[in-house]
PQR file with spaces between the fields and no chain letter, atoms N, CA, C, O and H, PARSE charges and radii, in Angstrom:
ATOM       1  N    UNK     1       0.579   -1.119    0.064 -0.4000 1.5000
ATOM       2  CA   UNK     1       0.044   -0.139    0.124 -0.0000 2.0000
ATOM       3  C    UNK     1       0.909    1.257    0.082  0.5500 1.7000
ATOM       4  O    UNK     1       0.471    2.304   -0.395 -0.5500 1.4000
ATOM       5  N    UNK     2       1.952    1.125    0.546 -0.4000 1.5000
ATOM       6  CA   UNK     2       2.640    1.997    0.778 -0.0000 2.0000
ATOM       7  C    UNK     2       3.333    2.907   -1.005  0.5500 1.7000
ATOM       8  O    UNK     2       3.427    4.087   -1.343 -0.5500 1.4000
ATOM       9  H    UNK     2       2.308    0.274    0.933  0.4000 1.0000
ATOM      10  N    UNK     3       3.584    1.908   -1.529 -0.4000 1.5000
ATOM      11  CA   UNK     3       3.862    2.086   -3.176 -0.0000 2.0000
ATOM      12  C    UNK     3       2.735    2.427   -3.777  0.5500 1.7000
ATOM      13  O    UNK     3       2.834    3.243   -4.693 -0.5500 1.4000
ATOM      14  H    UNK     3       3.508    0.949   -1.254  0.4000 1.0000
ATOM      15  N    UNK     4       1.656    2.005   -3.493 -0.4000 1.5000
ATOM      16  CA   UNK     4       0.524    2.517   -3.883 -0.0000 2.0000
ATOM      17  C    UNK     4       0.065    4.167   -3.561  0.5500 1.7000
ATOM      18  O    UNK     4      -0.608    4.900   -4.285 -0.5500 1.4000
ATOM      19  H    UNK     4       1.575    1.342   -2.749  0.4000 1.0000
ATOM      20  N    UNK     5       0.609    4.440   -2.359 -0.4000 1.5000
ATOM      21  CA   UNK     5      -0.020    6.286   -2.090 -0.0000 2.0000
ATOM      22  C    UNK     5       0.698    7.015   -2.994  0.5500 1.7000
ATOM      23  O    UNK     5       0.269    8.126   -3.305 -0.5500 1.4000
ATOM      24  H    UNK     5       1.156    3.844   -1.770  0.4000 1.0000
ATOM      25  N    UNK     6       2.106    6.441   -3.663 -0.4000 1.5000
ATOM      26  CA   UNK     6       2.653    7.341   -4.481 -0.0000 2.0000
ATOM      27  C    UNK     6       1.917    7.534   -5.915  0.5500 1.7000
ATOM      28  O    UNK     6       2.595    7.961   -6.848 -0.5500 1.4000
ATOM      29  H    UNK     6       2.454    5.539   -3.411  0.4000 1.0000
ATOM      30  N    UNK     7       0.500    7.219   -6.120 -0.4000 1.5000
ATOM      31  CA   UNK     7      -0.604    7.206   -7.127 -0.0000 2.0000
ATOM      32  C    UNK     7      -1.012    8.689   -6.771  0.5500 1.7000
ATOM      33  O    UNK     7      -1.038    9.516   -7.683 -0.5500 1.4000
ATOM      34  H    UNK     7      -0.052    6.871   -5.362  0.4000 1.0000
ATOM      35  N    UNK     8      -1.326    9.051   -5.508 -0.4000 1.5000
ATOM      36  CA   UNK     8      -2.128    9.894   -5.378 -0.0000 2.0000
ATOM      37  C    UNK     8      -1.590   11.213   -5.744  0.5500 1.7000
ATOM      38  O    UNK     8      -0.369   11.338   -5.832 -0.5500 1.4000
ATOM      39  H    UNK     8      -1.304    8.380   -4.767  0.4000 1.0000
ATOM      40  N    UNK     9      -2.260   12.073   -5.935 -0.4000 1.5000
ATOM      41  CA   UNK     9      -1.353   13.357   -6.519 -0.0000 2.0000
ATOM      42  C    UNK     9      -0.874   14.564   -5.265  0.5500 1.7000
ATOM      43  O    UNK     9      -1.453   14.883   -4.227 -0.5500 1.4000
ATOM      44  H    UNK     9      -3.253   11.972   -5.864  0.4000 1.0000
ATOM      45  N    UNK    10       0.480   15.070   -5.894 -0.4000 1.5000
ATOM      46  CA   UNK    10       1.373   15.488   -4.785 -0.0000 2.0000
ATOM      47  C    UNK    10       0.741   16.615   -3.941  0.5500 1.7000
ATOM      48  O    UNK    10       1.482   17.099   -3.085 -0.5500 1.4000
ATOM      49  H    UNK    10       0.950   14.810   -6.737  0.4000 1.0000
ATOM      50  N    UNK    11      -0.575   17.138   -4.048 -0.4000 1.5000
ATOM      51  CA   UNK    11      -1.241   17.973   -3.364 -0.0000 2.0000
ATOM      52  C    UNK    11      -2.099   17.238   -2.823  0.5500 1.7000
ATOM      53  O    UNK    11      -3.220   17.744   -2.879 -0.5500 1.4000
ATOM      54  H    UNK    11      -1.177   16.746   -4.743  0.4000 1.0000
ATOM      55  N    UNK    12      -2.058   16.150   -2.265 -0.4000 1.5000
ATOM      56  CA   UNK    12      -3.235   15.399   -1.463 -0.0000 2.0000
ATOM      57  C    UNK    12      -3.472   16.002   -0.020  0.5500 1.7000
ATOM      58  O    UNK    12      -4.624   16.048    0.411 -0.5500 1.4000
ATOM      59  H    UNK    12      -1.148   15.739   -2.219  0.4000 1.0000
ATOM      60  N    UNK    13      -2.562   16.400    0.632 -0.4000 1.5000
ATOM      61  CA   UNK    13      -2.773   16.803    2.019 -0.0000 2.0000
ATOM      62  C    UNK    13      -3.671   18.361    2.177  0.5500 1.7000
ATOM      63  O    UNK    13      -4.256   18.916    3.107 -0.5500 1.4000
ATOM      64  H    UNK    13      -1.626   16.363    0.282  0.4000 1.0000
ATOM      65  N    UNK    14      -3.456   18.628    0.993 -0.4000 1.5000
ATOM      66  CA   UNK    14      -4.484   20.073    0.526 -0.0000 2.0000
ATOM      67  C    UNK    14      -5.574   19.949    0.209  0.5500 1.7000
ATOM      68  O    UNK    14      -6.376   20.883    0.235 -0.5500 1.4000
ATOM      69  H    UNK    14      -2.980   18.176    0.238  0.4000 1.0000
ATOM      70  N    UNK    15      -5.895   18.609   -0.214 -0.4000 1.5000
ATOM      71  CA   UNK    15      -7.376   18.649   -0.538 -0.0000 2.0000
ATOM      72  C    UNK    15      -8.419   18.627    0.317  0.5500 1.7000
ATOM      73  O    UNK    15      -8.156   18.645    1.520 -0.5500 1.4000
ATOM      74  H    UNK    15      -5.244   17.851   -0.235  0.4000 1.0000
ATOM      75  N    UNK    16      -9.660   18.587   -0.072 -0.4000 1.5000
ATOM      76  CA   UNK    16     -10.401   18.638    1.269 -0.0000 2.0000
ATOM      77  C    UNK    16     -10.653   16.810    1.524  0.5500 1.7000
ATOM      78  O    UNK    16     -10.564   15.953    0.645 -0.5500 1.4000
ATOM      79  H    UNK    16      -9.873   18.572   -1.048  0.4000 1.0000
ATOM      80  N    UNK    17     -10.979   16.589    2.982 -0.4000 1.5000
ATOM      81  CA   UNK    17     -11.153   15.446    3.112 -0.0000 2.0000
ATOM      82  C    UNK    17     -11.708   14.392    2.499  0.5500 1.7000
ATOM      83  O    UNK    17     -11.171   13.300    2.312 -0.5500 1.4000
ATOM      84  H    UNK    17     -11.051   17.284    3.696  0.4000 1.0000
ATOM      85  N    UNK    18     -13.278   14.879    2.046 -0.4000 1.5000
ATOM      86  CA   UNK    18     -14.064   14.126    0.770 -0.0000 2.0000
ATOM      87  C    UNK    18     -13.160   13.510   -0.144  0.5500 1.7000
ATOM      88  O    UNK    18     -13.062   12.287   -0.241 -0.5500 1.4000
ATOM      89  H    UNK    18     -13.713   15.766    2.198  0.4000 1.0000
ATOM      90  N    UNK    19     -12.397   14.447   -0.919 -0.4000 1.5000
ATOM      91  CA   UNK    19     -11.722   14.011   -1.710 -0.0000 2.0000
ATOM      92  C    UNK    19     -10.611   13.305   -1.722  0.5500 1.7000
ATOM      93  O    UNK    19     -10.297   12.574   -2.661 -0.5500 1.4000
ATOM      94  H    UNK    19     -12.477   15.440   -0.840  0.4000 1.0000
ATOM      95  N    UNK    20      -9.935   13.468   -0.687 -0.4000 1.5000
ATOM      96  CA   UNK    20      -8.626   12.353   -0.291 -0.0000 2.0000
ATOM      97  C    UNK    20      -9.520   10.905   -0.076  0.5500 1.7000
ATOM      98  O    UNK    20      -9.168    9.842   -0.585 -0.5500 1.4000
ATOM      99  H    UNK    20     -10.191   14.063    0.076  0.4000 1.0000
ATOM     100  N    UNK    21     -10.867   11.082    0.862 -0.4000 1.5000
ATOM     101  CA   UNK    21     -11.305    9.791    0.549 -0.0000 2.0000
ATOM     102  C    UNK    21     -11.499    8.914   -0.637  0.5500 1.7000
ATOM     103  O    UNK    21     -11.110    7.759   -0.809 -0.5500 1.4000
ATOM     104  H    UNK    21     -11.153   11.946    1.276  0.4000 1.0000
ATOM     105  N    UNK    22     -12.073    9.573   -1.296 -0.4000 1.5000
ATOM     106  CA   UNK    22     -12.413    9.498   -2.962 -0.0000 2.0000
ATOM     107  C    UNK    22     -11.098    8.561   -3.787  0.5500 1.7000
ATOM     108  O    UNK    22     -11.163    7.487   -4.385 -0.5500 1.4000
ATOM     109  H    UNK    22     -12.389   10.512   -1.156  0.4000 1.0000
ATOM     110  N    UNK    23      -9.923    9.483   -3.519 -0.4000 1.5000
ATOM     111  CA   UNK    23      -8.641    9.009   -4.187 -0.0000 2.0000
ATOM     112  C    UNK    23      -8.380    7.810   -3.144  0.5500 1.7000
ATOM     113  O    UNK    23      -8.285    6.808   -3.853 -0.5500 1.4000
ATOM     114  H    UNK    23      -9.870   10.355   -3.033  0.4000 1.0000
ATOM     115  N    UNK    24      -8.226    7.454   -1.861 -0.4000 1.5000
ATOM     116  CA   UNK    24      -7.722    6.463   -1.621 -0.0000 2.0000
ATOM     117  C    UNK    24      -8.805    5.354   -1.749  0.5500 1.7000
ATOM     118  O    UNK    24      -8.360    4.249   -1.440 -0.5500 1.4000
ATOM     119  H    UNK    24      -8.303    8.268   -1.285  0.4000 1.0000
ATOM     120  N    UNK    25      -9.916    5.360   -2.066 -0.4000 1.5000
ATOM     121  CA   UNK    25     -10.995    4.625   -2.229 -0.0000 2.0000
ATOM     122  C    UNK    25     -10.689    3.964   -3.450  0.5500 1.7000
ATOM     123  O    UNK    25     -10.608    2.739   -3.540 -0.5500 1.4000
ATOM     124  H    UNK    25     -10.278    6.258   -2.317  0.4000 1.0000
ATOM     125  N    UNK    26     -10.486    4.904   -4.565 -0.4000 1.5000
ATOM     126  CA   UNK    26      -9.979    4.200   -5.972 -0.0000 2.0000
ATOM     127  C    UNK    26      -8.556    3.424   -5.973  0.5500 1.7000
ATOM     128  O    UNK    26      -8.175    2.442   -6.609 -0.5500 1.4000
ATOM     129  H    UNK    26     -10.552    5.899   -4.492  0.4000 1.0000
ATOM     130  N    UNK    27      -8.088    4.031   -5.267 -0.4000 1.5000
ATOM     131  CA   UNK    27      -6.339    3.355   -5.359 -0.0000 2.0000
ATOM     132  C    UNK    27      -6.706    1.936   -4.433  0.5500 1.7000
ATOM     133  O    UNK    27      -5.964    0.977   -4.646 -0.5500 1.4000
ATOM     134  H    UNK    27      -8.398    4.829   -4.750  0.4000 1.0000
ATOM     135  N    UNK    28      -7.710    1.772   -3.510 -0.4000 1.5000
ATOM     136  CA   UNK    28      -7.927    0.644   -2.433 -0.0000 2.0000
ATOM     137  C    UNK    28      -6.852    0.666   -1.221  0.5500 1.7000
ATOM     138  O    UNK    28      -6.289   -0.362   -0.843 -0.5500 1.4000
ATOM     139  H    UNK    28      -8.313    2.551   -3.337  0.4000 1.0000
ATOM     140  N    UNK    29      -6.662    1.728   -0.745 -0.4000 1.5000
ATOM     141  CA   UNK    29      -5.939    1.837    0.388 -0.0000 2.0000
ATOM     142  C    UNK    29      -6.698    2.700    1.501  0.5500 1.7000
ATOM     143  O    UNK    29      -6.102    3.469    2.255 -0.5500 1.4000
ATOM     144  H    UNK    29      -7.120    2.562   -1.051  0.4000 1.0000
ATOM     145  N    UNK    30      -8.020    2.495    1.518 -0.4000 1.5000
ATOM     146  CA   UNK    30      -8.489    3.190    2.426 -0.0000 2.0000
ATOM     147  C    UNK    30      -8.303    2.626    3.919  0.5500 1.7000
ATOM     148  O    UNK    30      -8.768    3.143    4.935 -0.5500 1.4000
ATOM     149  H    UNK    30      -8.504    1.870    0.905  0.4000 1.0000
ATOM     150  N    UNK    31      -7.600    1.568    3.850 -0.4000 1.5000
ATOM     151  CA   UNK    31      -7.599    1.097    5.496 -0.0000 2.0000
ATOM     152  C    UNK    31      -5.774    1.219    5.865  0.5500 1.7000
ATOM     153  O    UNK    31      -5.308    0.976    6.978 -0.5500 1.4000
ATOM     154  H    UNK    31      -7.222    1.148    3.025  0.4000 1.0000
ATOM     155  N    UNK    32      -5.042    1.595    4.792 -0.4000 1.5000
ATOM     156  CA   UNK    32      -4.035    1.890    4.892 -0.0000 2.0000
ATOM     157  C    UNK    32      -3.865    3.018    6.014  0.5500 1.7000
ATOM     158  O    UNK    32      -4.496    4.075    5.993 -0.5500 1.4000
ATOM     159  H    UNK    32      -5.420    1.792    3.887  0.4000 1.0000
ATOM     160  N    UNK    33      -2.962    2.674    6.969 -0.4000 1.5000
ATOM     161  CA   UNK    33      -2.685    3.697    8.167 -0.0000 2.0000
ATOM     162  C    UNK    33      -1.018    4.206    8.153  0.5500 1.7000
ATOM     163  O    UNK    33      -0.627    4.915    9.080 -0.5500 1.4000
ATOM     164  H    UNK    33      -2.450    1.815    6.986  0.4000 1.0000
ATOM     165  N    UNK    34      -0.210    3.861    7.209 -0.4000 1.5000
ATOM     166  CA   UNK    34       0.976    4.396    7.154 -0.0000 2.0000
ATOM     167  C    UNK    34       1.713    4.071    8.613  0.5500 1.7000
ATOM     168  O    UNK    34       2.357    4.976    9.144 -0.5500 1.4000
ATOM     169  H    UNK    34      -0.528    3.285    6.455  0.4000 1.0000
ATOM     170  N    UNK    35       1.622    2.915    9.180 -0.4000 1.5000
ATOM     171  CA   UNK    35       2.178    2.423   10.297 -0.0000 2.0000
ATOM     172  C    UNK    35       3.676    1.325    9.700  0.5500 1.7000
ATOM     173  O    UNK    35       3.647    0.394    8.896 -0.5500 1.4000
ATOM     174  H    UNK    35       1.099    2.180    8.749  0.4000 1.0000
ATOM     175  N    UNK    36       4.583    1.767   10.284 -0.4000 1.5000
ATOM     176  CA   UNK    36       5.825    0.824   10.303 -0.0000 2.0000
ATOM     177  C    UNK    36       6.813    1.321    9.136  0.5500 1.7000
ATOM     178  O    UNK    36       7.598    0.630    8.486 -0.5500 1.4000
ATOM     179  H    UNK    36       4.607    2.524   10.937  0.4000 1.0000
ATOM     180  N    UNK    37       6.597    2.545    9.051 -0.4000 1.5000
ATOM     181  CA   UNK    37       7.615    3.190    8.171 -0.0000 2.0000
ATOM     182  C    UNK    37       8.643    3.607    8.521  0.5500 1.7000
ATOM     183  O    UNK    37       8.739    4.562    9.292 -0.5500 1.4000
ATOM     184  H    UNK    37       5.959    3.107    9.579  0.4000 1.0000
ATOM     185  N    UNK    38       9.994    2.741    7.842 -0.4000 1.5000
ATOM     186  CA   UNK    38      11.031    3.515    7.799 -0.0000 2.0000
ATOM     187  C    UNK    38      11.518    4.799    7.651  0.5500 1.7000
ATOM     188  O    UNK    38      10.958    5.535    6.839 -0.5500 1.4000
ATOM     189  H    UNK    38       9.916    1.965    7.216  0.4000 1.0000
ATOM     190  N    UNK    39      12.626    5.269    8.401 -0.4000 1.5000
ATOM     191  CA   UNK    39      13.190    6.990    8.144 -0.0000 2.0000
ATOM     192  C    UNK    39      13.026    7.106    6.686  0.5500 1.7000
ATOM     193  O    UNK    39      12.266    7.976    6.263 -0.5500 1.4000
ATOM     194  H    UNK    39      13.081    4.671    9.060  0.4000 1.0000
ATOM     195  N    UNK    40      13.656    6.321    5.856 -0.4000 1.5000
ATOM     196  CA   UNK    40      13.716    6.478    4.614 -0.0000 2.0000
ATOM     197  C    UNK    40      12.369    6.508    3.700  0.5500 1.7000
ATOM     198  O    UNK    40      12.223    7.271    2.745 -0.5500 1.4000
ATOM     199  H    UNK    40      14.274    5.614    6.200  0.4000 1.0000
ATOM     200  N    UNK    41      11.399    5.550    4.148 -0.4000 1.5000
ATOM     201  CA   UNK    41       9.955    5.821    3.606 -0.0000 2.0000
ATOM     202  C    UNK    41       9.409    7.108    4.099  0.5500 1.7000
ATOM     203  O    UNK    41       8.919    7.882    3.277 -0.5500 1.4000
ATOM     204  H    UNK    41      11.518    4.930    4.923  0.4000 1.0000
ATOM     205  N    UNK    42       9.445    7.417    5.367 -0.4000 1.5000
ATOM     206  CA   UNK    42       9.134    8.716    5.569 -0.0000 2.0000
ATOM     207  C    UNK    42       9.681   10.089    4.790  0.5500 1.7000
ATOM     208  O    UNK    42       8.965   11.054    4.523 -0.5500 1.4000
ATOM     209  H    UNK    42       9.843    6.788    6.035  0.4000 1.0000
ATOM     210  N    UNK    43      11.029    9.975    4.499 -0.4000 1.5000
ATOM     211  CA   UNK    43      11.688   11.062    3.740 -0.0000 2.0000
ATOM     212  C    UNK    43      11.198   10.980    2.373  0.5500 1.7000
ATOM     213  O    UNK    43      10.988   12.063    1.825 -0.5500 1.4000
ATOM     214  H    UNK    43      11.610    9.191    4.716  0.4000 1.0000
ATOM     215  N    UNK    44      10.988    9.999    1.759 -0.4000 1.5000
ATOM     216  CA   UNK    44      10.508    9.511    0.385 -0.0000 2.0000
ATOM     217  C    UNK    44       8.940   10.397    0.417  0.5500 1.7000
ATOM     218  O    UNK    44       8.648   11.362   -0.289 -0.5500 1.4000
ATOM     219  H    UNK    44      11.158    9.120    2.204  0.4000 1.0000
ATOM     220  N    UNK    45       8.027    9.688    1.524 -0.4000 1.5000
ATOM     221  CA   UNK    45       6.918   10.826    1.104 -0.0000 2.0000
ATOM     222  C    UNK    45       6.928   12.522    1.755  0.5500 1.7000
ATOM     223  O    UNK    45       6.220   13.401    1.263 -0.5500 1.4000
ATOM     224  H    UNK    45       8.264    8.903    2.097  0.4000 1.0000
ATOM     225  N    UNK    46       7.579   12.683    2.572 -0.4000 1.5000
ATOM     226  CA   UNK    46       8.123   14.008    3.210 -0.0000 2.0000
ATOM     227  C    UNK    46       8.333   14.571    1.239  0.5500 1.7000
ATOM     228  O    UNK    46       7.584   15.399    0.719 -0.5500 1.4000
ATOM     229  H    UNK    46       8.154   11.969    2.971  0.4000 1.0000
ATOM     230  N    UNK    47       9.063   14.131    0.771 -0.4000 1.5000
ATOM     231  CA   UNK    47       9.862   14.350   -0.519 -0.0000 2.0000
ATOM     232  C    UNK    47       8.816   14.673   -1.549  0.5500 1.7000
ATOM     233  O    UNK    47       8.824   15.781   -2.085 -0.5500 1.4000
ATOM     234  H    UNK    47       9.671   13.459    1.193  0.4000 1.0000
ATOM     235  N    UNK    48       7.974   13.823   -1.834 -0.4000 1.5000
ATOM     236  CA   UNK    48       6.859   13.458   -2.722 -0.0000 2.0000
ATOM     237  C    UNK    48       5.960   14.473   -2.254  0.5500 1.7000
ATOM     238  O    UNK    48       5.891   15.442   -3.010 -0.5500 1.4000
ATOM     239  H    UNK    48       7.968   12.923   -1.398  0.4000 1.0000
ATOM     240  N    UNK    49       5.288   14.522   -1.271 -0.4000 1.5000
ATOM     241  CA   UNK    49       4.267   15.514   -0.948 -0.0000 2.0000
ATOM     242  C    UNK    49       4.692   16.749   -0.414  0.5500 1.7000
ATOM     243  O    UNK    49       3.762   17.512   -0.157 -0.5500 1.4000
ATOM     244  H    UNK    49       5.344   13.734   -0.657  0.4000 1.0000
ATOM     245  N    UNK    50       5.770   17.147   -0.183 -0.4000 1.5000
ATOM     246  CA   UNK    50       6.489   18.300    0.018 -0.0000 2.0000
ATOM     247  C    UNK    50       6.138   18.930    1.145  0.5500 1.7000
ATOM     248  O    UNK    50       5.888   20.134    1.190 -0.5500 1.4000
ATOM     249  H    UNK    50       6.527   16.527   -0.391  0.4000 1.0000
ATOM     250  N    UNK    51       6.092   18.039    2.260 -0.4000 1.5000
ATOM     251  CA   UNK    51       5.711   18.474    3.795 -0.0000 2.0000
ATOM     252  C    UNK    51       6.756   18.232    4.744  0.5500 1.7000
ATOM     253  O    UNK    51       7.349   17.170    4.557 -0.5500 1.4000
ATOM     254  H    UNK    51       6.295   17.060    2.224  0.4000 1.0000
ATOM     255  N    UNK    52       7.028   18.720    5.425 -0.4000 1.5000
ATOM     256  CA   UNK    52       8.513   18.586    6.428 -0.0000 2.0000
ATOM     257  C    UNK    52       7.969   18.875    7.740  0.5500 1.7000
ATOM     258  O    UNK    52       8.705   18.879    8.727 -0.5500 1.4000
ATOM     259  H    UNK    52       6.546   19.582    5.577  0.4000 1.0000
C-alpha cells in the first residue's frame, strides 16, 4: 500500500477530506494507516508530498 500511495496527487494533503477519501477508495488503500514506515520511507513521502 505504501507504493500505491504515490499514485495520489502530490497535493493530496491540501485537498478536502472528502476528495482524499475518494482518491484512497479508488486506489484501494482506505484501510492503510502508514504504520511501520522506516526513516527512508518517511523521507520519500515528505519529499513527494512536499511536507516537512
